N, C-alpha and C positions, 0 to 999 in steps of 0.2 A: 504494500500500500504506500510505503514511503516514496516510491518512484514517482507517484503522482504529486505528492505534497512538495517535492523539491523542484518542481518545474515552475517556470515563470508564467505570468498571466498570458503573455503572447503565445507561448507554446501550448497552453491549455486551450486557448481560443482556436488555435490552428487545429488541434486535435478534435475540438468540438465540431468544427466544420466538416472534417473528414468523417467523424463518427456519424454526423447527421446524414451525410451522403450514403454511407454504408447502411445506416439504419433504414432509410427510405427504400434502398435497394432490397434489403431483407424483407421488408413489409410487403413488397410486391410478390414475393415468392412464398412466404410462410407467415400465417397469422395465428397467434396463440391467444387463448382466452384469459380470463381473470383467475388468479389464485391469491390466497392470503395466508400468511403464516405469522406465528408469534415471535417473541424475542429469541426463543431457542430454535427458530427456523423449523418448527413443526407445522405441517400443513393444518390450517383450520378449516378451510373450505376450498373446494375446487369444482368446476363445472364439468359436465360430461365431455365436452370437447377436449379439455385438457387431459382427462382420463383416456380418451380415445387416442390422443396424440402420443401419450407415454405408454400406451398399451396396458395400463393398470386399471383395475376397477376402482370405483370411488371408495369402497371399503378398505382397499389396500393403501390408499393415499392419505385419507384424513387421519391426522394425528402423527404421521410419520415425519422423520427428520429429513429436511429438504436436501441438504448438501449430500448426505450419504446415499440418498435414494436417486436423485436426479442429476447430480453434477459428476462429470468425469473426474476420476481421482487424481487430479494434478494440482499441485500447490498454487500454480499461477491462476487457474480457474477459481479455486476456492478463495484466494485473496481478492480477486476481482469482485466476486459476489459479496464478500464481507465488506469490501470498500463501498460497493453500491448501497448496501443496507445501512452502513454507517452514515453515509451522506443522506440517503433516503430522500433525495429531492431537495435537500437544503441548499446545495450549490447547483443552481439551475444549469449552468453550462456543462456540468458533468453528470447530468441525470440520464443520459442516453448511453447504454452500454450493450455490447454484444457478448453472448456467452454460448455455451453448448449445453444441450439438454440430452440426458441419457435415458433412453427408453427401456422398457422391461426386457426387450430382446438384446439390449446392448448397443443398439444403433445410436449414433450421435447425430443430433439435429442442430442446425444453427438456431439461435434464439436471440431476439432483441429485447432489451429491458428499458422500460420507462418508469422510473420509480417516484413515488410520492408517499408522504406520511399521512395516514388517516387514523382516526380514533374509532375503535369499535364501540358498540353500545355499552359494553362492560367497562371500558376505560383504557385498557393497555394500548400502547403504540404498536402498530403493525405496518408492515410495508406491503404495498399492492403493486403487482405488475399488471399493466393494462396495455396489450399490444394488438387487440383486435378480437374478432369473434369467430372466424371460420378459417378452415384450411383450404388450400387449393391454388391453382396456378393464377398468375396475374390476369385480370380481366382486360379485354380490349378497351382502348381509349374510347370514350363516348363520342358520337358524331357531334359536330358543332351545331348548336341550336340556331334556328333562323332568327334574325333580328326581331326584337320585340319593341312595342311601344313603351316608353319610360313609365314606370309605375309611379302613380301619384298617391301620396299620403297626405290627406288634407290639401293644403296649398303647396306641398313640398314634392319635388321630383327626386325620387330615390336614386342614389348612385352606387358606387362601388363600396365593398366592405372596407373599414378602416383598420389597417394592421392585421394582426392575427385573430382579432376578435370579430368573427363574422356576424355577431349579433348587432354590432354597431356599424351603421352605414353612413356614408357621406350623402348629403342632400342639399338641394338649392330651392329657395322659394321661387315659385313660378313667376311671380310678379316683380318682387323687389330684388331678386337674385341673391338674397342674403344666404350665406353658407351656414349650414347647421350639421349636427350629428344626430342620427336617429337610432335609438336602440330598439330593435325589433324582437319581440317575444311572441312565440307561437303558442297559443293556449293549449292546443291538443297535445303538445309535447311536455306540458307542465303538470306536476301533481298539485294537489290541493294546497299544500304548504308553499309551493313555489308561486302559485297564484296570489296567495296572501302576501308573500314577500314582495312580489312585483307591485302590488298596490301600496305596500308600506314604503317601497323605494320612491314611488311618486310622491307620497305624502311627505317623506323626509326631504326630498329635493325641493319641493314646493316651499316647505318651511325654511330651509336654508337659503333659498333664493331670496326669500323675503327679508333676510338679514342684510342683504347688500354686500356681503363679503366678496371682494373681487378675487379671492384665492380659492373659491369654491365654484365648480362648474355650475352654470346657470340653467335652470329648467325654463324652457320657453313655452312648451305646451305638452300635454299628455292626451293621447287619443286612445280610447278603448273601444274595440269593435267586438262582435261575437267571437271572432277568431284570433285577434291579436291585441297586444299592447304596443303602442308606439310612443316612446319617450323621446321628445324632441329637445335637444340641448344645444348650447352654444358650441360652435366648432373651434377647436384649439389646434393650430397647425404647426406648432413647434416641435412636436414629437415627445416621446417618453423621456423622463429624466434619466432612466437607465442608459439609454443610448448616448446621451450627452456625457454621462460620467465615464463610460467605457471609451468613448472617443477621445476624451481628455486624460485618460488613465488616472482618474481621480481628480478631485477638485482641491483647491487651496482652502485654508481656513477662512479666508475672507469670502470666497465664493460660497462656501458651505454655510457660513454665518448668514449671508444674504438670503439664500434660499430657505434655510432652516427657519428664519423668522417668519417667512411667509407661510410655510407649512404649519408652523406653530399657531399662527393667526387663524388658519382654517380649522385646525383641530380644536382650538379654544372656542370658536363659534359653535362647533358641533356639540361640545360638552356643555356649554352654557345653555343649549337647547335640549339637554338630556338625550343626546344622540351619540352613539358609539359607531365608529366607522367599521372596525373589525377586519379590514383588509387594506390597511395602509402599507403601501409598498411603492417602489420606484415606477412600476408599470402603471400605477394609478395616480401618478403625479406627472402632469404635462407642463411643457413650457410653451410660451407664445413664440411667434416667429422670430423675435429678436432675442430670445433666451433671457428675458428680463423678468417676466411675471410667471409665477407658479400657479397652477390650477389643480386642486385635488378633485378627482373624479371617482365614478363608480361606487354608488351607494347600494349596490345590489345585495350586500351582506350586512348592511347596517341595520340598527334597531334602536328603539328608545330604551332607556334604562331608568331605574329608580334606585337610589342608595338604599341598602337594606333588602333589596330584592335580587338575590343572586341568580345566575343562569349557568347552564352547562353546555350550551350549543357549541359544537365545533365549527368554527368559521375562520376564514382567512387562508393565507398561503404559508405552508410550513416554514419556509426560510425566514419569515418575519414573525412567526407565532411565538407567544410567550410560553414558558414551561407549563403554566396552568392550563392553557389551551391544549397543548400536546398530551398532557396527562388526563384530560377530561375532568379537571377539577372545577368547582364552582368559581365564578368570578362576577364582579359587579359590572364592569365595563370599561371605565376610563383607563384602568391600569393596563389592560391588554393593548390599547392604542399607544400608551406611553412606551411600552416595550418595543413595539413595532417602530415607533418614532426613533428610538435609540439605534435600532438596526439600520434604519434609513440614513441617519446622520453618520454613523460609522462607515457605511458603504460609500457615502459621498466622497469621503476623503481617501479611503483605502482601496476603492474599486474592487472590493471583495467583501464577503459576508464575515461578520465577527466570529461565527461559530462554524467549526469544521465538522462536528459530529452531533448527533442527537444527544448523547450523554453530556456533551459540553453545554448544550442549551439547558438541560435539566439541572446542572449544578452551577450554571452561570459562569463557566470558564471561557474567557475570551482574552484577547491579546491587545496590549496597549499599542497605540500608533506612536512609534518612537519619536517621530518628527513633529508631532502635534503638541500644543501647549498643555501644561498641567491642568489648566482650567477646563479645557475641552475633554481631556481624559477623565477628569473628575465628574463632569456632566454625563459622559457615557456610562460610567460605572453606576451613577445614581439612577439612570433611566432603565438600566438592565439588571436590576437586583432581582434575584429569584424570590426573595421574601417580599411579597407585595406590600406589606406594612412598611418596609424600608425603602421601597421604590419611590422615586420623586413624584410628587403630584404636579399637575400642570401649572399651578400657581408657583410652586418652588422652581420649576424650570424657567418660567418667565422672568423670575428675579435672580436667576443664577448669574454669577459674574461673567461667564463667557457669553451668555445671551444678551445681557444688558450692555456690555462694552464690546464694540467691534474689535476683532483681533488686529494687531498691527500688520503692516505690509510685509509679506513673506521675504525672508532674506534671500540673497543670491544662491546660497547653498541649497535651500529648500526648493527654489525655483528650478534648480538644475536636476532635481531628482525626477527621473522619467519613469522608473519602474514602479508599479503599484505594490509590488511585493517588497516589503521592508522588514528589517529586523525589529522584532517587537518583544516586549516583556509580557509574560503570561500572568494574567490575573486569576487567582483562585476564587472559590466561592465565598471565602471569608474576607476578601479585600474590600 
């Protein structure tokens, strides 16, 4: 596993691109179903397609040790799988892996992994592989569709999907030519809870839009038909903050301070209105075309909260999720947003996540940014305390010395640092 940890960010990104190419190639030839397993790598559930692929019956699979049963007995393959499980989606560029699957007859099949951390109903962390639903040769490419009339949603002409999220589409007002983004939700594909969440998302966005905070995406209009929800929002064309950070190989303290204050303003408005975001991450933070103004977006997982009324809903993205979320413990709300905010701030500067493994998250073990100021590292430690009673509150963050006073202009030495991988001091859970 150490061979991956010793590589530079540039090398890892290069490997990611190659892995994504191989991953897509594998998916065209072989699709595998969903399996789940516990921390001891014992199978908890597998569907019939996986059993058919491995030539085992379901009764032979459930409860059995995964590595000894399905992985070829080579140290390299075992270490690769353990490494995948250790990251379990926490480091997104390394979440795609290839491996080999051992069938009952001893045949070795190629297998692609796409890992993420989920919480079962009972609470323990488990890893899920999700690579498709059926086996078979690649299907022929579909014939091109004949040109169609532009689809109108109210007064808006629907355009292409924005980014990887196909639910959000670019659109233009047919009269004013104003550009907007429209989130399209198909009701027949949604369960009852998801329908409730969609209506709650509209309610939350409407309330936040009424505050006038310029750092929160504005709701323009919401249209509900018998078959769809259409959430019409302002269009923000500067791209995700994640892309900006990676392009610049991490931001300076001055830049991070500038953006952090804006994100803090948005989060403060949410909490003042008893709203928790629950999915604060770089992909949900957009920049305007001049990279000056931050906009927090996507309230699809948000909810209202009341102090003294705990909840246990698993929500958010594992890389940014607090220990209590990963463990399925009760939480009130604001504290989980503050943990995610700490991950966002750390990653702005370091161009990498603070936590390398799931256990590191659970014990709060991360590494100091050696070239950052003591005030900044103190703020990061305060926001990412495992003990929620010791974690900084939003009020404490707003009056923290690093937040109140802009950092000085970076020195020439710091400006010459080009690699985001720097020597850092490890913080333990008691620091």
